[in-house]
PDB file of the backbone (N, CA, C, O) and the ligand in Angstrom, with CONECT records:
HET     ZN  A 101       1
ATOM      1  N   MET A   1       6.729  14.065  -8.508  1.00  0.00           N
ATOM      2  CA  MET A   1       5.764  12.698  -8.654  1.00  0.00           C
ATOM      3  C   MET A   1       4.444  13.093  -9.115  1.00  0.00           C
ATOM      4  O   MET A   1       3.788  13.940  -8.510  1.00  0.00           O
ATOM      5  N   THR A   2       4.049  12.535 -10.120  1.00  0.00           N
ATOM      6  CA  THR A   2       2.771  12.533 -10.711  1.00  0.00           C
ATOM      7  C   THR A   2       1.850  11.379 -10.876  1.00  0.00           C
ATOM      8  O   THR A   2       0.644  11.490 -10.657  1.00  0.00           O
ATOM      9  N   ALA A   3       2.391  10.311 -11.246  1.00  0.00           N
ATOM     10  CA  ALA A   3       1.691   9.036 -11.114  1.00  0.00           C
ATOM     11  C   ALA A   3       1.428   8.664  -9.603  1.00  0.00           C
ATOM     12  O   ALA A   3       2.293   8.571  -8.732  1.00  0.00           O
ATOM     13  N   LEU A   4       0.165   8.482  -9.467  1.00  0.00           N
ATOM     14  CA  LEU A   4      -0.117   7.900  -8.327  1.00  0.00           C
ATOM     15  C   LEU A   4      -0.328   6.419  -8.230  1.00  0.00           C
ATOM     16  O   LEU A   4      -0.617   5.826  -9.269  1.00  0.00           O
ATOM     17  N   PRO A   5      -0.208   5.681  -6.991  1.00  0.00           N
ATOM     18  CA  PRO A   5      -0.537   4.299  -7.355  1.00  0.00           C
ATOM     19  C   PRO A   5      -1.799   3.865  -7.194  1.00  0.00           C
ATOM     20  O   PRO A   5      -2.493   4.592  -6.484  1.00  0.00           O
ATOM     21  N   THR A   6      -2.389   2.748  -7.706  1.00  0.00           N
ATOM     22  CA  THR A   6      -3.921   2.573  -7.540  1.00  0.00           C
ATOM     23  C   THR A   6      -3.688   1.168  -6.440  1.00  0.00           C
ATOM     24  O   THR A   6      -2.737   0.401  -6.293  1.00  0.00           O
ATOM     25  N   CYS A   7      -4.893   1.254  -5.851  1.00  0.00           N
ATOM     26  CA  CYS A   7      -5.175  -0.104  -4.896  1.00  0.00           C
ATOM     27  C   CYS A   7      -5.498  -1.382  -5.630  1.00  0.00           C
ATOM     28  O   CYS A   7      -6.431  -1.490  -6.425  1.00  0.00           O
ATOM     29  N   PRO A   8      -4.666  -2.330  -5.307  1.00  0.00           N
ATOM     30  CA  PRO A   8      -4.800  -3.639  -6.116  1.00  0.00           C
ATOM     31  C   PRO A   8      -6.077  -4.247  -5.901  1.00  0.00           C
ATOM     32  O   PRO A   8      -6.518  -5.135  -6.630  1.00  0.00           O
ATOM     33  N   THR A   9      -6.886  -3.616  -4.558  1.00  0.00           N
ATOM     34  CA  THR A   9      -8.211  -4.381  -4.360  1.00  0.00           C
ATOM     35  C   THR A   9      -9.365  -3.588  -4.946  1.00  0.00           C
ATOM     36  O   THR A   9     -10.419  -4.137  -5.268  1.00  0.00           O
ATOM     37  N   CYS A  10      -9.178  -2.470  -5.059  1.00  0.00           N
ATOM     38  CA  CYS A  10     -10.405  -1.545  -5.612  1.00  0.00           C
ATOM     39  C   CYS A  10     -10.150  -0.875  -6.888  1.00  0.00           C
ATOM     40  O   CYS A  10     -11.049  -0.653  -7.700  1.00  0.00           O
ATOM     41  N   ASP A  11      -8.882  -0.543  -7.071  1.00  0.00           N
ATOM     42  CA  ASP A  11      -8.324   0.216  -8.089  1.00  0.00           C
ATOM     43  C   ASP A  11      -8.508   1.603  -7.868  1.00  0.00           C
ATOM     44  O   ASP A  11      -8.434   2.342  -8.849  1.00  0.00           O
ATOM     45  N   ALA A  12      -8.746   2.109  -6.697  1.00  0.00           N
ATOM     46  CA  ALA A  12      -8.815   3.263  -6.367  1.00  0.00           C
ATOM     47  C   ALA A  12      -7.580   4.114  -6.455  1.00  0.00           C
ATOM     48  O   ALA A  12      -6.587   3.470  -6.114  1.00  0.00           O
ATOM     49  N   VAL A  13      -7.303   5.435  -6.825  1.00  0.00           N
ATOM     50  CA  VAL A  13      -6.041   6.117  -6.725  1.00  0.00           C
ATOM     51  C   VAL A  13      -5.606   6.384  -5.307  1.00  0.00           C
ATOM     52  O   VAL A  13      -6.328   7.152  -4.671  1.00  0.00           O
ATOM     53  N   VAL A  14      -4.573   5.895  -4.717  1.00  0.00           N
ATOM     54  CA  VAL A  14      -4.158   5.968  -3.453  1.00  0.00           C
ATOM     55  C   VAL A  14      -3.183   7.241  -3.232  1.00  0.00           C
ATOM     56  O   VAL A  14      -2.132   7.133  -3.863  1.00  0.00           O
ATOM     57  N   PRO A  15      -3.282   8.146  -2.647  1.00  0.00           N
ATOM     58  CA  PRO A  15      -2.663   9.340  -2.370  1.00  0.00           C
ATOM     59  C   PRO A  15      -1.311   8.923  -1.216  1.00  0.00           C
ATOM     60  O   PRO A  15      -1.558   8.549  -0.069  1.00  0.00           O
ATOM     61  N   VAL A  16       0.007   9.056  -1.717  1.00  0.00           N
ATOM     62  CA  VAL A  16       0.918   8.709  -0.724  1.00  0.00           C
ATOM     63  C   VAL A  16       1.715   9.756  -0.322  1.00  0.00           C
ATOM     64  O   VAL A  16       1.741  10.713  -1.096  1.00  0.00           O
ATOM     65  N   PRO A  17       2.482   9.843   0.854  1.00  0.00           N
ATOM     66  CA  PRO A  17       3.057  10.968   1.091  1.00  0.00           C
ATOM     67  C   PRO A  17       4.378  11.071   0.433  1.00  0.00           C
ATOM     68  O   PRO A  17       5.031  10.088   0.083  1.00  0.00           O
ATOM     69  N   ALA A  18       4.828  12.580   0.242  1.00  0.00           N
ATOM     70  CA  ALA A  18       5.730  12.832  -0.665  1.00  0.00           C
ATOM     71  C   ALA A  18       7.222  12.091  -0.231  1.00  0.00           C
ATOM     72  O   ALA A  18       8.066  11.863  -1.097  1.00  0.00           O
ATOM     73  N   ASP A  19       7.384  11.839   0.818  1.00  0.00           N
ATOM     74  CA  ASP A  19       8.425  11.134   1.564  1.00  0.00           C
ATOM     75  C   ASP A  19       8.272   9.733   1.823  1.00  0.00           C
ATOM     76  O   ASP A  19       8.955   9.165   2.675  1.00  0.00           O
ATOM     77  N   VAL A  20       7.404   9.146   1.124  1.00  0.00           N
ATOM     78  CA  VAL A  20       6.923   7.604   1.320  1.00  0.00           C
ATOM     79  C   VAL A  20       8.366   6.802   0.995  1.00  0.00           C
ATOM     80  O   VAL A  20       9.171   7.117   0.119  1.00  0.00           O
ATOM     81  N   VAL A  21       8.465   5.760   1.871  1.00  0.00           N
ATOM     82  CA  VAL A  21       9.596   4.809   1.589  1.00  0.00           C
ATOM     83  C   VAL A  21       9.135   3.586   1.319  1.00  0.00           C
ATOM     84  O   VAL A  21       7.962   3.296   1.551  1.00  0.00           O
ATOM     85  N   ALA A  22      10.190   2.535   0.682  1.00  0.00           N
ATOM     86  CA  ALA A  22       9.772   1.236   0.437  1.00  0.00           C
ATOM     87  C   ALA A  22       9.390   0.610   1.797  1.00  0.00           C
ATOM     88  O   ALA A  22       9.947   0.898   2.857  1.00  0.00           O
ATOM     89  N   ASN A  23       8.395  -0.263   1.659  1.00  0.00           N
ATOM     90  CA  ASN A  23       7.827  -1.095   2.498  1.00  0.00           C
ATOM     91  C   ASN A  23       6.962  -0.428   3.653  1.00  0.00           C
ATOM     92  O   ASN A  23       6.591  -1.079   4.630  1.00  0.00           O
ATOM     93  N   GLU A  24       6.704   0.749   3.494  1.00  0.00           N
ATOM     94  CA  GLU A  24       5.841   1.601   3.946  1.00  0.00           C
ATOM     95  C   GLU A  24       4.300   1.044   3.987  1.00  0.00           C
ATOM     96  O   GLU A  24       3.764   0.617   2.964  1.00  0.00           O
ATOM     97  N   LEU A  25       3.670   1.081   5.178  1.00  0.00           N
ATOM     98  CA  LEU A  25       2.209   0.639   4.975  1.00  0.00           C
ATOM     99  C   LEU A  25       1.462   1.816   4.921  1.00  0.00           C
ATOM    100  O   LEU A  25       1.729   2.830   5.565  1.00  0.00           O
ATOM    101  N   ILE A  26       0.246   1.639   3.921  1.00  0.00           N
ATOM    102  CA  ILE A  26      -0.568   2.788   3.688  1.00  0.00           C
ATOM    103  C   ILE A  26      -1.857   1.977   3.718  1.00  0.00           C
ATOM    104  O   ILE A  26      -1.921   0.803   3.354  1.00  0.00           O
ATOM    105  N   SER A  27      -3.069   2.826   4.266  1.00  0.00           N
ATOM    106  CA  SER A  27      -4.203   2.177   4.044  1.00  0.00           C
ATOM    107  C   SER A  27      -5.105   2.898   2.965  1.00  0.00           C
ATOM    108  O   SER A  27      -5.209   4.125   2.940  1.00  0.00           O
ATOM    109  N   CYS A  28      -5.680   2.154   2.172  1.00  0.00           N
ATOM    110  CA  CYS A  28      -6.541   2.688   1.219  1.00  0.00           C
ATOM    111  C   CYS A  28      -7.632   3.224   1.493  1.00  0.00           C
ATOM    112  O   CYS A  28      -8.503   2.539   2.028  1.00  0.00           O
ATOM    113  N   PRO A  29      -7.849   4.525   1.207  1.00  0.00           N
ATOM    114  CA  PRO A  29      -8.836   5.573   1.692  1.00  0.00           C
ATOM    115  C   PRO A  29     -10.250   5.138   1.158  1.00  0.00           C
ATOM    116  O   PRO A  29     -11.276   5.532   1.713  1.00  0.00           O
ATOM    117  N   ASP A  30     -10.266   4.374   0.145  1.00  0.00           N
ATOM    118  CA  ASP A  30     -11.602   3.889  -0.630  1.00  0.00           C
ATOM    119  C   ASP A  30     -12.072   2.749   0.282  1.00  0.00           C
ATOM    120  O   ASP A  30     -13.041   2.878   1.031  1.00  0.00           O
ATOM    121  N   CYS A  31     -11.174   1.365   0.166  1.00  0.00           N
ATOM    122  CA  CYS A  31     -11.633   0.322   0.857  1.00  0.00           C
ATOM    123  C   CYS A  31     -11.242  -0.323   2.020  1.00  0.00           C
ATOM    124  O   CYS A  31     -11.731  -1.321   2.549  1.00  0.00           O
ATOM    125  N   GLY A  32     -10.171   0.463   2.403  1.00  0.00           N
ATOM    126  CA  GLY A  32      -9.591   0.436   3.708  1.00  0.00           C
ATOM    127  C   GLY A  32      -8.451  -0.751   4.048  1.00  0.00           C
ATOM    128  O   GLY A  32      -7.932  -1.099   5.109  1.00  0.00           O
ATOM    129  N   SER A  33      -8.288  -1.242   2.580  1.00  0.00           N
ATOM    130  CA  SER A  33      -6.997  -2.295   2.369  1.00  0.00           C
ATOM    131  C   SER A  33      -5.828  -1.879   3.293  1.00  0.00           C
ATOM    132  O   SER A  33      -5.584  -0.680   3.430  1.00  0.00           O
ATOM    133  N   ASP A  34      -5.130  -2.772   3.900  1.00  0.00           N
ATOM    134  CA  ASP A  34      -3.705  -2.377   4.194  1.00  0.00           C
ATOM    135  C   ASP A  34      -2.821  -2.623   3.064  1.00  0.00           C
ATOM    136  O   ASP A  34      -2.800  -3.748   2.565  1.00  0.00           O
ATOM    137  N   LEU A  35      -2.128  -1.736   2.633  1.00  0.00           N
ATOM    138  CA  LEU A  35      -1.358  -1.791   1.444  1.00  0.00           C
ATOM    139  C   LEU A  35       0.317  -1.410   1.607  1.00  0.00           C
ATOM    140  O   LEU A  35       0.716  -0.458   2.277  1.00  0.00           O
ATOM    141  N   GLU A  36       0.999  -2.137   1.028  1.00  0.00           N
ATOM    142  CA  GLU A  36       2.536  -2.121   1.462  1.00  0.00           C
ATOM    143  C   GLU A  36       3.124  -1.524   0.030  1.00  0.00           C
ATOM    144  O   GLU A  36       2.736  -1.909  -1.073  1.00  0.00           O
ATOM    145  N   VAL A  37       4.085  -0.560   0.248  1.00  0.00           N
ATOM    146  CA  VAL A  37       4.687   0.018  -0.942  1.00  0.00           C
ATOM    147  C   VAL A  37       6.039  -1.061  -1.421  1.00  0.00           C
ATOM    148  O   VAL A  37       7.097  -1.198  -0.807  1.00  0.00           O
ATOM    149  N   VAL A  38       5.693  -1.638  -2.492  1.00  0.00           N
ATOM    150  CA  VAL A  38       6.766  -2.781  -2.808  1.00  0.00           C
ATOM    151  C   VAL A  38       7.580  -2.053  -3.898  1.00  0.00           C
ATOM    152  O   VAL A  38       8.556  -2.694  -4.289  1.00  0.00           O
ATOM    153  N   SER A  39       7.388  -0.886  -4.452  1.00  0.00           N
ATOM    154  CA  SER A  39       8.464  -0.408  -5.309  1.00  0.00           C
ATOM    155  C   SER A  39       8.122   1.226  -5.412  1.00  0.00           C
ATOM    156  O   SER A  39       6.974   1.669  -5.393  1.00  0.00           O
ATOM    157  N   LEU A  40       9.211   1.958  -5.511  1.00  0.00           N
ATOM    158  CA  LEU A  40       9.074   3.408  -5.332  1.00  0.00           C
ATOM    159  C   LEU A  40       9.265   3.854  -6.926  1.00  0.00           C
ATOM    160  O   LEU A  40       8.865   4.969  -7.259  1.00  0.00           O
ATOM    161  N   ASN A  41       9.762   3.144  -7.718  1.00  0.00           N
ATOM    162  CA  ASN A  41       9.935   3.758  -9.140  1.00  0.00           C
ATOM    163  C   ASN A  41       9.704   2.625 -10.112  1.00  0.00           C
ATOM    164  O   ASN A  41      10.666   1.907 -10.385  1.00  0.00           O
ATOM    165  N   PRO A  42       8.446   2.377 -10.699  1.00  0.00           N
ATOM    166  CA  PRO A  42       7.491   3.176 -10.382  1.00  0.00           C
ATOM    167  C   PRO A  42       6.789   2.862  -8.886  1.00  0.00           C
ATOM    168  O   PRO A  42       6.941   1.780  -8.319  1.00  0.00           O
ATOM    169  N   LEU A  43       5.980   3.996  -8.321  1.00  0.00           N
ATOM    170  CA  LEU A  43       5.427   3.607  -7.224  1.00  0.00           C
ATOM    171  C   LEU A  43       4.214   2.521  -7.385  1.00  0.00           C
ATOM    172  O   LEU A  43       3.221   2.696  -8.091  1.00  0.00           O
ATOM    173  N   THR A  44       4.511   1.287  -6.535  1.00  0.00           N
ATOM    174  CA  THR A  44       3.517   0.143  -6.653  1.00  0.00           C
ATOM    175  C   THR A  44       3.095  -0.332  -5.409  1.00  0.00           C
ATOM    176  O   THR A  44       3.917  -0.659  -4.553  1.00  0.00           O
ATOM    177  N   LEU A  45       1.751  -0.408  -5.211  1.00  0.00           N
ATOM    178  CA  LEU A  45       1.367  -1.074  -4.017  1.00  0.00           C
ATOM    179  C   LEU A  45       0.769  -2.513  -4.068  1.00  0.00           C
ATOM    180  O   LEU A  45       0.071  -2.824  -5.033  1.00  0.00           O
ATOM    181  N   ASP A  46       0.970  -3.239  -3.249  1.00  0.00           N
ATOM    182  CA  ASP A  46       0.609  -4.622  -2.975  1.00  0.00           C
ATOM    183  C   ASP A  46      -0.026  -4.843  -1.531  1.00  0.00           C
ATOM    184  O   ASP A  46       0.411  -4.328  -0.502  1.00  0.00           O
ATOM    185  N   LEU A  47      -0.944  -5.552  -1.604  1.00  0.00           N
ATOM    186  CA  LEU A  47      -1.623  -5.966  -0.208  1.00  0.00           C
ATOM    187  C   LEU A  47      -0.589  -6.295   0.675  1.00  0.00           C
ATOM    188  O   LEU A  47       0.371  -7.000   0.365  1.00  0.00           O
ATOM    189  N   ALA A  48      -0.813  -5.698   1.977  1.00  0.00           N
ATOM    190  CA  ALA A  48       0.122  -5.991   3.007  1.00  0.00           C
ATOM    191  C   ALA A  48      -0.160  -7.391   3.703  1.00  0.00           C
ATOM    192  O   ALA A  48      -1.303  -7.775   3.953  1.00  0.00           O
ATOM    193  N   PRO A  49       0.916  -8.071   3.974  1.00  0.00           N
ATOM    194  CA  PRO A  49       0.689  -9.271   4.994  1.00  0.00           C
ATOM    195  C   PRO A  49       0.060  -9.138   5.987  1.00  0.00           C
ATOM    196  O   PRO A  49       0.262  -8.123   6.653  1.00  0.00           O
ATOM    197  N   ASP A  50      -0.798  -9.996   6.374  1.00  0.00           N
ATOM    198  CA  ASP A  50      -1.464 -10.187   7.657  1.00  0.00           C
ATOM    199  C   ASP A  50      -0.457 -10.639   8.769  1.00  0.00           C
ATOM    200  O   ASP A  50      -0.189 -11.792   9.108  1.00  0.00           O
ATOM    201  N   VAL A  51      -0.023  -9.600   9.198  1.00  0.00           N
ATOM    202  CA  VAL A  51       1.055  -9.848  10.372  1.00  0.00           C
ATOM    203  C   VAL A  51       0.625 -10.253  11.645  1.00  0.00           C
ATOM    204  O   VAL A  51       1.307 -10.813  12.503  1.00  0.00           O
ATOM    205  N   GLU A  52      -0.783  -9.868  11.716  1.00  0.00           N
ATOM    206  CA  GLU A  52      -1.301  -9.719  13.324  1.00  0.00           C
ATOM    207  C   GLU A  52      -1.850 -11.203  13.517  1.00  0.00           C
ATOM    208  O   GLU A  52      -2.086 -11.522  14.683  1.00  0.00           O
ATOM    209  N   GLU A  53      -2.073 -12.106  12.570  1.00  0.00           N
ATOM    210  CA  GLU A  53      -2.489 -13.385  12.895  1.00  0.00           C
ATOM    211  C   GLU A  53      -1.495 -14.538  12.325  1.00  0.00           C
ATOM    212  O   GLU A  53      -0.535 -14.357  11.577  1.00  0.00           O
ATOM    213  N   ASP A  54      -1.937 -15.705  12.834  1.00  0.00           N
ATOM    214  CA  ASP A  54      -1.207 -16.982  12.459  1.00  0.00           C
ATOM    215  C   ASP A  54       0.297 -16.970  12.895  1.00  0.00           C
ATOM    216  O   ASP A  54       1.263 -17.326  12.221  1.00  0.00           O
ATOM    217  N   TRP A  55       0.280 -16.519  14.075  1.00  0.00           N
ATOM    218  CA  TRP A  55       1.694 -16.261  14.840  1.00  0.00           C
ATOM    219  C   TRP A  55       1.829 -16.988  16.249  1.00  0.00           C
ATOM    220  O   TRP A  55       1.455 -16.537  17.332  1.00  0.00           O
ATOM    221  N   GLY A  56       2.378 -18.081  16.028  1.00  0.00           N
ATOM    222  CA  GLY A  56       2.504 -18.862  17.504  1.00  0.00           C
ATOM    223  C   GLY A  56       1.018 -19.626  17.966  1.00  0.00           C
ATOM    224  O   GLY A  56       0.014 -19.573  17.257  1.00  0.00           O
ATOM    225  N   GLU A  57       1.052 -20.034  18.718  1.00  0.00           N
ATOM    226  CA  GLU A  57      -0.181 -20.756  19.548  1.00  0.00           C
ATOM    227  C   GLU A  57      -0.696 -21.969  18.439  1.00  0.00           C
ATOM    228  O   GLU A  57      -1.626 -22.720  18.733  1.00  0.00           O
TER     229      GLU A  57
HETATM  230 ZN    ZN A 101      -8.788   0.175  -2.180  1.00  0.00          ZN2+
END
């Protein structure tokens, strides 16, 4: 694996584990954004949905 994905927020290259799987959540080391692996081939990251808020109440 040679092409590393870039952060959609800050465009930094985000290192991913060799055994990364689809839908895995990764934090951008540069801006701290929560990113989700939306595709493995090619490796693509997108902003993870905010699952912690807007649920119930
Ligand atoms: Zn970033």
